[in-house]
N, C-alpha and C positions, 0 to 999 in steps of 0.2 A: 320184694314186695312194689307195691305201685306207689309212687312219688305220695301223690295225691291220697292213698287211703292211708299214710305213714302220717299227712297232715290233718287229719280228719281230725285227730285227737287234739283236743285245747293245750294239754302241758304238752305236748309235741311240738306244738305252733309255739308256745311260750320258750321251750329251749333253744328252737330256729333263732327265734326274736333276741335272745341274752348271746346264743352264740356269734351271729351276725351282727352285734352291736361291740362283742369282745375282738372278736379279730379271734381270736383262740383264745382259749379256758380251759381249765383241767375239770374233767368231771367232778370233781369233789367241791370246785367252788357252783358248779353248776346246780349240785343236788344241795346246795343250801340258800337257793334261794324260793325252794318248795315247802312245802311241808307236807310232803308225802317223801316216803323211806326212801333212804339210797339204793335200795334193789330195784324199788320200781324204776326211779329213775333210769339207772342201769338198763330196765329193759326197752324203755324208751327210746335212749341212746341206741340199742343193740336196732331197735326199728327202723332208725332213720340211717345206721349207716347202711342197712340192706338195701334199703331207698337209697343208696347213692347219695343221701341229701349232704352227708358228714363225713368229714376225715379224723380218723385218728391218729395220733404217732403217740407211741409209747416214751417217754421220758423217764427214766429211773422209775421209780414208782406210781407215776402218774399216767393218765392217760388224758392228752390233750385231743380236745376237737374245733375241728373248725371247719366251715361251711365248704361243702366242695360244688364249686362254679360252674361245674357243667352239669351236675343233676342241676340246682336252681336253672342254669340257662335251657336246658331241654324243657324242663315246664314252660319257662317264659317263652321259648316258642312255641311251643303248643296254643298256649295262651291268646297269642299273638295273631295265630292262623283261627283259632275260634271267636276272635274280636272281629275280626277281617270278615269273615262269615258271615257273623249274626248283623255285622253292620250292613253290609250288604243287604243281604235280605231284611232289611227295617227299612233302609232304602227305600228300598222294592216296594214294599208294604205303603211306604210313606207317598210316593208316586200316583200310586194307583190310590190310594184313598183321596189324592188332594184332586186327581181328575173325576173322580164318581162325586166329587163334592162342587164341583166348580159348575155355576150354572151353566148351562147350554144357551145359546142365541139362539132364536127363532130368527129362519129366514125369510 
């Protein structure tokens, strides 16, 4: 699944925030922080795993979640590229508008 599509859901964004704040956290501990069912949280976690945004490790009977730095870094790189692109475009527009609105001196 596309990473940005995975983060389009507010519950999944909240799950990412919880995992980021915790470092590592059990699925059951994530589930306790929501008013939706544990199976629904499990589905959200599955989508985040498929999008490579989280890592999972099985410890005894628990699944422990952590952020996948590589997945997050790839999103960050794309966002950085888009920001640079739009900054350049907006700087060009600003220069053009400034030039057009500068009073011309008569010779």
